[in-house]
C-alpha positions in Angstrom: 23.4 7.0 -8.4 23.0 9.0 -5.2 19.8 7.4 -4.1 19.4 4.4 -6.3 19.2 2.0 -3.4 17.4 4.3 -0.9 14.4 2.0 -1.3 16.3 -0.7 0.7 16.0 1.8 3.6 12.7 3.5 2.9 11.1 0.5 1.3 12.6 -2.5 3.0 9.6 -4.4 1.9 11.3 -6.7 -0.6 13.8 -7.9 2.0 11.1 -8.4 4.6 8.7 -10.2 2.3 11.0 -12.7 0.7 9.2 -16.0 1.2 11.4 -18.8 2.2 9.5 -21.0 -0.3 10.5 -18.7 -3.1 13.8 -20.4 -3.1 12.2 -23.8 -3.8 10.9 -23.5 -7.3 11.2 -27.3 -7.8 11.0 -30.1 -5.3 13.0 -32.2 -7.7 16.0 -30.8 -9.5 17.1 -27.2 -8.9 15.9 -25.1 -11.8 18.0 -22.2 -10.8 21.1 -24.3 -11.2 19.7 -25.9 -14.3 19.1 -22.4 -15.7 22.9 -21.9 -16.0 22.6 -24.4 -18.9 26.2 -25.7 -18.4 25.2 -29.3 -18.8 22.2 -28.9 -21.0 22.3 -30.1 -24.6 19.8 -27.7 -26.1 19.2 -25.8 -29.2 17.8 -22.3 -29.8 14.5 -22.2 -31.6 11.5 -24.5 -31.5 7.9 -24.1 -30.4 6.9 -24.5 -26.8 3.3 -25.3 -25.9 2.2 -24.0 -22.5 -1.2 -25.5 -21.5 -3.4 -23.8 -19.0 -6.9 -24.2 -17.6 -8.6 -21.1 -18.9 -8.2 -18.4 -21.5 -7.0 -14.8 -21.0 -9.5 -12.1 -20.3 -7.6 -9.2 -21.9 -4.1 -8.6 -23.3 -4.1 -4.9 -22.3 -2.4 -5.7 -19.0 -3.7 -2.8 -16.9 -7.3 -3.6 -17.7 -7.5 -6.9 -15.9 -6.6 -8.7 -12.7 -6.7 -12.1 -14.3 -3.6 -14.2 -13.9 -4.1 -16.0 -17.2 -3.9 -12.6 -18.9 -0.7 -11.6 -17.0 0.9 -15.0 -17.9 0.8 -14.0 -21.6 1.3 -10.2 -21.4 4.5 -11.0 -19.4 6.0 -12.3 -22.6 4.9 -9.4 -24.8 5.3 -6.3 -22.7 7.8 -5.0 -20.2 7.7 -2.5 -17.3 10.3 -0.1 -15.9 11.4 -2.7 -13.4 11.4 -6.5 -13.1 11.3 -9.0 -10.3 14.1 -11.5 -9.7 13.4 -14.9 -11.2 12.4 -16.5 -7.9 11.4 -13.7 -5.6 10.0 -10.1 -5.5 13.4 -8.5 -5.3 13.6 -5.8 -7.8 16.0 -5.5 -10.7 16.3 -3.2 -13.8 13.7 -3.6 -16.6 13.2 -0.9 -19.2 14.8 1.4 -16.7 18.4 0.6 -16.0 18.9 3.0 -13.1 16.6 5.0 -10.7 16.9 7.6 -8.0 14.6 8.2 -5.0 14.6 11.6 -3.3 15.3 11.8 0.5 11.6 12.6 1.2 10.4 9.6 -0.9 8.3 11.9 -3.1 10.4 12.0 -6.3 11.4 9.0 -8.4 13.7 9.5 -11.4 14.2 6.6 -13.9 17.0 6.3 -16.5 15.6 4.4 -19.4 17.3 2.0 -21.8 18.2 3.5 -25.1 17.9 1.9 -28.5 14.8 -0.2 -27.5 12.1 -0.8 -30.1 8.5 -1.7 -29.8 7.3 -4.6 -31.9 5.8 -2.2 -34.4 9.3 -0.7 -35.0 8.7 2.6 -33.1 11.1 3.8 -30.4 10.6 3.2 -26.7 11.2 6.5 -24.8 10.1 8.5 -21.9 7.1 9.9 -23.7 5.8 6.4 -24.2 6.1 5.8 -20.5 4.2 9.0 -19.7 1.4 8.2 -22.1 0.8 4.8 -20.6 0.7 6.1 -17.0 -1.6 8.9 -18.0 -4.0 6.7 -19.8 -4.2 4.4 -16.7 -4.7 7.4 -14.4 -7.3 9.3 -16.4 -10.7 7.7 -17.2 -11.2 10.4 -19.8 -7.9 9.9 -21.6 -8.2 9.1 -25.3 -6.4 5.8 -24.7 -8.3 4.7 -21.6 -10.1 1.6 -22.8 -12.3 -1.0 -21.1 -15.0 -3.2 -22.5 -16.2 -4.1 -19.0 -17.2 -0.5 -18.0 -14.3 0.2 -15.7 -10.9 1.7 -16.3 -7.7 0.2 -15.2 -8.8 -0.7 -11.7 -5.4 -2.1 -10.6 -3.9 1.3 -11.2 -6.4 2.9 -8.9 -5.7 0.2 -6.3 -2.0 0.5 -6.4 -1.6 4.3 -6.7 -4.4 5.5 -4.4 -7.0 6.2 -7.0 -7.2 8.1 -10.3 -6.6 11.6 -11.7 -8.5 14.1 -9.5 -9.0 11.7 -6.6 -7.9 13.0 -3.2 -5.6 10.1 -2.5 -4.1 9.7 -6.0 -0.4 9.8 -5.2 1.1 10.5 -8.7 1.0 14.3 -8.9 3.2 14.9 -11.9 5.0 12.9 -14.6 7.8 14.9 -16.2 9.8 13.9 -19.3 13.3 15.1 -18.5 14.8 13.8 -21.7 14.2 11.1 -24.3 15.3 8.4 -21.9 14.8 10.1 -18.5 11.5 10.4 -16.7 10.4 11.7 -13.3 7.5 10.8 -11.1 6.5 13.3 -8.4 4.2 12.0 -5.6 1.8 14.0 -3.5 2.6 11.8 -0.5 4.8 8.8 0.1 3.8 5.4 -1.1 5.4 2.5 0.7 5.5 0.2 -2.3 5.9 2.5 -5.3 8.9 0.7 -6.6 7.3 -2.7 -6.1 4.5 -1.5 -8.3 6.9 -0.8 -11.1 7.7 -4.5 -11.4 4.1 -5.6 -11.8 2.9 -6.8 -15.1 -0.2 -4.5 -14.9 2.1 -1.5 -15.6 3.9 -2.7 -18.6 4.4 -0.2 -21.5 2.4 -0.4 -24.7 3.4 1.3 -27.9 1.7 4.7 -28.3 1.4 4.0 -32.0 -0.5 0.8 -31.3 -2.8 2.6 -28.9 -3.7 5.0 -31.7 -4.0 2.3 -34.3 -6.1 -0.3 -32.4 -8.0 1.9 -30.0 -10.2 -0.2 -27.6 -9.1 -3.3 -29.5 -5.6 -3.0 -28.0 -6.8 -5.7 -25.5 -6.6 -8.1 -28.5 -3.6 -6.6 -30.2 -0.8 -6.1 -27.6 2.3 -4.3 -28.8 5.2 -4.1 -26.4 9.0 -4.4 -26.2 9.1 -7.9 -24.7 11.0 -11.0 -25.9 7.9 -12.3 -27.8 5.5 -10.4 -30.1 1.8 -11.2 -30.5 0.7 -13.2 -33.4 -2.9 -14.4 -32.9 -5.6 -15.2 -30.4 -8.3 -17.8 -31.0 -10.6 -17.3 -28.1 -10.9 -20.2 -25.6 -8.3 -22.1 -27.6 -4.9 -20.6 -28.0 -2.7 -17.5 -28.1 0.4 -17.5 -30.2 3.5 -15.3 -29.7 6.7 -15.5 -31.6 10.3 -14.4 -31.1 11.0 -10.7 -31.4 14.2 -10.6 -33.4 15.1 -7.1 -32.2 14.7 -7.8 -28.5 16.9 -5.6 -26.3 18.6 -8.6 -24.6 21.2 -10.1 -26.8 20.7 -13.8 -27.5 17.2 -13.8 -26.2 14.6 -15.2 -26.4 15.7 -18.8 -27.2 12.4 -20.1 -28.5 11.0 -19.3 -31.9 7.4 -19.4 -30.7 5.2 -20.0 -27.7 1.6 -21.3 -27.9 -0.6 -20.8 -24.8 -3.2 -23.5 -25.2 -6.4 -23.9 -23.3 -7.2 -27.4 -21.9 -9.8 -26.9 -19.2 -9.5 -30.3 -17.5 -6.4 -30.9 -15.4 -6.3 -34.6 -16.1 -6.6 -34.0 -19.8 -3.6 -31.6 -19.7 -1.5 -34.2 -17.9 -2.4 -36.8 -20.6 -1.4 -34.3 -23.2 1.9 -33.7 -21.4 2.7 -37.4 -21.1 1.9 -37.8 -24.8 4.3 -35.0 -25.7 1.6 -32.8 -27.2 2.4 -30.0 -24.8 5.6 -29.0 -23.0 4.4 -27.2 -19.8 1.2 -27.5 -17.9 -0.1 -25.4 -15.0 -2.8 -26.5 -12.7 -1.5 -30.0 -12.0 -3.8 -31.9 -9.6 -1.8 -32.3 -6.4 -2.7 -36.0 -6.3 -0.8 -36.4 -9.6 2.4 -34.8 -8.3 3.9 -38.0 -7.0 3.3 -39.8 -10.3 4.9 -36.9 -12.2 7.9 -36.9 -9.9 8.4 -40.6 -10.5 8.1 -40.3 -14.3 11.6 -40.1 -15.9 10.1 -38.2 -18.8 8.6 -35.4 -16.7 9.7 -32.7 -14.3 7.7 -31.6 -11.2 7.8 -27.9 -10.2 6.3 -26.0 -7.3 5.6 -22.3 -6.8 5.8 -20.5 -3.5 2.8 -20.5 -1.1 1.9 -17.0 -2.2 -1.9 -17.1 -2.6 -5.2 -18.1 -1.0 -8.4 -19.6 -2.4 -11.7 -18.5 -0.9 -15.4 -18.5 -1.0 -16.6 -14.9 -1.1 -19.9 -13.4 -0.2 -21.7 -10.6 -1.9 -22.4 -8.7 1.4 -24.9 -6.5 -0.3 -27.3 -9.3 -1.2 -29.6 -11.0 1.2 -29.2 -13.1 3.2 -25.4 -12.5 3.1 -25.9 -9.0 4.2 -26.3 -10.4 7.7 -23.0 -10.9 9.5 -24.2 -13.9 11.5 -25.1 -15.8 8.3 -21.6 -15.2 6.9 -20.0 -16.3 10.2 -22.2 -19.4 10.3 -21.0 -20.4 6.8 -17.5 -19.8 7.9 -17.9 -22.3 10.8 -19.7 -24.8 8.6 -17.0 -25.2 5.9 -14.3 -27.8 6.8 -11.1 -26.2 5.5 -8.9 -29.0 6.7 -11.0 -31.6 4.9 -10.6 -29.6 1.7 -6.9 -29.3 2.1 -6.6 -33.1 2.9 -8.9 -34.2 0.2 -7.7 -32.1 -2.8 -4.2 -30.9 -2.2 -2.1 -34.0 -1.3 -0.1 -32.1 1.3 0.4 -29.0 -0.9 -1.9 -26.7 1.0 -2.6 -25.4 4.5 -5.9 -24.1 5.9 -6.1 -20.3 5.6 -7.1 -18.0 8.4 -6.4 -14.6 6.9 -6.7 -13.2 3.3 -2.9 -12.9 3.3 -0.3 -15.6 3.1 1.8 -16.3 6.2 5.3 -14.7 5.9 4.0 -11.5 4.5 4.6 -8.2 6.3 1.8 -7.7 8.9 0.4 -11.2 8.8 -1.7 -11.4 12.0 -1.2 -14.9 13.5 -3.3 -13.9 16.5 -6.6 -13.8 14.6 -8.4 -16.9 15.8 -10.3 -17.6 12.6 -13.3 -19.9 12.3 -13.0 -23.4 13.5 -15.1 -26.1 11.9 -18.1 -26.2 14.3 -21.5 -27.2 13.1 -23.2 -26.4 16.4 -21.8 -22.8 16.3 -23.0 -22.5 12.7 -26.5 -23.6 13.6 -26.6 -21.3 16.6 -25.6 -18.3 14.4 -28.2 -19.2 11.8 -30.9 -19.4 14.5 -29.7 -16.0 15.8 -30.1 -14.6 12.3 -33.6 -15.9 11.9 -32.8 -18.9 9.7 -33.3 -21.8 12.0 -35.4 -23.6 9.4 -32.7 -23.2 6.7 -32.2 -21.1 3.6 -31.2 -21.3 -0.1 -28.1 -19.6 -1.6 -26.4 -19.7 -5.0 -22.7 -20.5 -5.2 -21.0 -19.4 -8.4 -18.2 -22.0 -9.1 -15.0 -21.2 -10.9 -14.9 -23.0 -14.3 -11.1 -23.2 -14.5 -8.3 -24.5 -12.3 -6.1 -21.9 -10.8 -2.9 -22.3 -8.7 -4.8 -21.7 -5.5 -7.7 -24.1 -6.4 -6.7 -26.9 -8.8 -10.1 -28.6 -8.6 -12.8 -25.9 -8.0 -15.7 -28.2 -9.0 -14.9 -30.7 -6.2 -14.4 -27.8 -3.8 -17.9 -26.5 -4.6 -19.3 -29.9 -4.0 -17.6 -30.2 -0.6 -18.9 -26.7 0.3 -22.4 -27.8 -0.8 -22.3 -30.9 1.3 -20.9 -29.0 4.3 -23.6 -26.4 4.3 -26.3 -28.9 3.8 -25.4 -30.2 7.3 -26.6 -26.9 8.8 -29.7 -26.5 6.6 -28.3 -24.3 3.8 -29.3 -25.5 0.4 -26.6 -24.5 -2.1 -27.4 -24.2 -5.8 -24.2 -24.3 -7.9 -24.1 -21.8 -10.8 -21.5 -22.3 -13.6 -20.3 -19.8 -16.2 -17.4 -19.6 -18.6 -14.3 -17.9 -17.3 -14.6 -14.5 -18.9 -18.3 -14.1 -18.1 -17.7 -15.4 -14.7 -15.2 -12.7 -13.9 -17.3 -10.0 -15.5 -20.6 -11.0 -13.8 -19.1 -11.4 -10.4 -17.4 -8.0 -10.8 -20.9 -6.6 -11.5 -22.4 -8.3 -8.5 -24.8 -10.7 -10.0 -23.8 -13.5 -7.5 -24.6 -14.3 -3.9 -21.6 -16.5 -3.1 -18.6 -17.1 -5.4 -15.3 -19.0 -5.5 -12.1 -17.3 -6.4 -8.6 -16.7 -5.1 -5.7 -14.3 -5.3 -2.0 -14.7 -5.9 0.5 -12.0 -5.0 2.1 -10.1 -7.8 4.4 -7.6 -6.1 5.3 -9.1 -2.6 3.3 -6.4 -0.7 0.3 -7.1 1.7 -1.6 -4.2 0.2 -2.0 -6.1 -3.0 -4.0 -8.7 -1.1 -5.9 -6.7 1.4 -6.7 -3.5 -0.4 -7.4 -5.2 -3.8 -9.9 -7.6 -2.4 -11.4 -5.7 0.6 -11.0 -2.0 0.3 -14.3 -0.2 -0.3 -12.9 1.8 -3.2 -12.5 -1.4 -5.2 -16.1 -2.5 -5.0 -17.2 -3.7 -8.4 -13.7 -4.4 -9.6 -11.3 -6.6 -7.6 -13.5 -6.3 -4.5 -16.2 -8.8 -5.7 -17.4 -9.2 -2.1 -18.8 -5.6 -2.2 -17.4 -5.3 1.3 -16.8 -1.9 2.8 -15.8 -1.0 6.4 -14.7 2.6 7.0 -12.3 1.6 9.8 -10.7 -1.1 7.6 -10.3 1.4 4.8 -8.6 3.9 7.0 -6.2 1.3 8.3 -5.3 0.2 4.8 -4.9 3.7 3.6 -2.6 4.5 6.5 -0.5 1.4 5.7 -0.3 2.4 2.1 1.2 5.8 2.8 3.5 4.8 5.6 7.2 4.2 4.9 7.8 2.8 8.4 7.5 -1.0 7.9 6.8 -1.7 11.6 3.9 0.8 11.5 2.6 -0.7 8.3 2.7 -4.1 9.8 0.6 -3.0 12.8 -2.0 -1.3 10.5 -2.4 -4.5 8.5 -2.7 -6.6 11.6 -5.5 -4.4 12.9 -7.3 -4.6 9.6 -7.2 -8.4 9.5 -8.8 -8.6 12.9 -11.7 -6.4 11.8 -12.0 -8.3 8.5 -12.2 -11.6 10.3 -15.0 -10.4 12.5 -17.0 -9.0 9.5 -16.5 -12.3 7.7 -16.8 -11.1 4.0 -15.3 -14.4 2.8 -14.3 -17.9 3.8 -10.5 -18.2 3.4 -10.0 -21.8 2.4 -6.4 -22.7 1.9 -3.0 -21.4 1.0 -1.6 -23.7 -1.7 1.8 -24.6 -2.9 0.9 -24.9 -6.6 2.3 -27.8 -8.5 3.0 -27.9 -12.2 4.9 -30.1 -14.6 7.0 -30.0 -17.8 8.5 -32.6 -20.1 12.2 -33.2 -19.4 13.0 -31.5 -22.6 12.1 -28.1 -21.1 15.2 -26.4 -19.7 15.9 -23.2 -17.9 12.2 -22.9 -16.7 11.9 -21.1 -13.3 8.3 -20.7 -12.0 7.8 -17.3 -10.3 5.7 -16.9 -7.1 3.5 -14.4 -9.0 2.5 -17.1 -11.5 3.7 -14.9 -14.4 7.3 -15.7 -15.4 9.3 -14.8 -18.4 10.0 -17.6 -20.9 12.8 -15.7 -22.6 15.5 -18.1 -21.4 13.6 -21.3 -21.8 15.0 -23.8 -24.3 14.0 -27.2 -25.5 16.6 -30.0 -25.4 17.5 -32.0 -28.4 
C-alpha cells in the first residue's frame, strides 16, 4: 500500500473540512455511543418506516441531484468508497484498498471479491468501468435520462464529459477481475472525495441491459437492501439483501420510505407510532420532541444553505440592480428567527462556514429597504414591478417550511413595490421545470455531499452547469476560471484563495439570495436504535435496529 494514504497529503481536504458540528448528530443522547448497542435490547428484523416530505425523482443515482433520491439509493447501491458515519472522512466501500501515484494522476483500486449484485451477478472491475463510462459518454448505450440531460453531476465533479477539454478521466483500465485503474489528464483536488458520493454508486450491468432507461425505477446494486417497489408520491419499499457482503447486516427486514408532505402530519404519525423516523421536523417542534419520553431528537450538521434563486436570463432579473435590490429587501434574520427556532443562521455566501475557502470578508446584503428602493429606481422600476416566485412544495433540511418562507419573501418585497405571484408545482415537475428555466425566481437549497466547496460553488454557479444544477442560469467567465483553477489545484491554500475570490464576485453579481444555513432537526421513536444522521442527509440504515 505504497501510496494508499497519499491523499492525506495531496488531498488534505477531508481533514480541513471536518465540520465541528458533524460530531453532534444528536442534541440528546449520543447516537454514536448508542450505535455500539451494548445496552440496547433489540432484535434483528422488523419493518422500519422512514417518512419524508417528498418523493424521489430517480433511482438511477447519477441522473439526479435530488436528496430524496439519494436517501433511497444509498440503501440499494454502493460506491468504491464510503464516508464515515458522521463526517466526510473516507473509508473503504466496494474498494478495500487504493493507491495514488506521486503525481496524483493515477488511482488504482483493489475491489472486494465475492460480492454479488442483487440480481445474482458478480461485482467486478468491468462493472465499475461500465458505470463510469456510461456517466461520461452521452452516446453510451446505457446513458439514460428522461429529462433530456445525461448525468450532470458526473460532468460537474469530473470536469465535463467524454471529449470535453477539461474532462479529467482519461482512461479506465481493468487490471484484473478485482483491480481497476483510473488515469487522469490533470490533477483533481477532490477525486477521492467524489468516490464516496452516492451519485457514483455502481449498478449491475445486467440490470442496465435488462431495464434500459427504466433503470431509474428498477435500481439493482450491491447494497444492504434491494429494491422491491415504488408507488409514486406514496412509498418506496426495499428489503434485506440476504447475500450482503457485510456479515450480519442489515439488521432490518424491510424499510419503507413513505411520503407525508406536511411536517406536522409526519410528527402526528410519529407520535402515533405509525412511522419510525421522520425528516423535516419543524424546528418549533424540536423542544416538544426532546421532552417526549417516547421520542428521540436528532440534528444534522450545518452543512447546507437555503436560497431564493434568480433566473438571470429572464427580465427583469437580468438586471443586476434588480437582483441586488431584492437581496436588500429580504429579511434573512427575520426568517431565521421566525421559522428555525434557533436552528439556523443567516447566510452570506453560497457555502457553509467552516468549509475550505469560505470568505468571511464578503459583506453580503444587509436588510435595507431604502437601499433596495434606490437600486430599483436606478434600474428603472421606481413604480414597482411584478415577478413570479416558484415555491418548493416539500420540506427540505435547509428549509423545513418553504410555504411560510415564500410568504415572508412576498411580504418583504411588497414593501419596496415588488408584487410577487407565488407559483406552486409538485416536486418532480418543480425540479424539471426550474432546470429548464421556466421560472423567474425560485426557492431551493443545497446540502453538501462530499465535504468539498466545489460541490456547492461549481454545482450551483458554474456556467457549464446551466440547465442542470445551475438553475439560476448564471455565468461569469471570471468566476468559472477561478472555480476551474480551484478544481485542478492540489494545494489547499491555493484552492481556498480561488474560492474566496469567486465568492466575492458572486456576491456582487447577486444571482441568488442566500437565506440561511440550517441545523436540520429530525426525530425518531425511542424504539429506533443505532441511527446516526449523516451531514450529507443520506445515511446507511444497515445497522439500524428496532428495540423490543
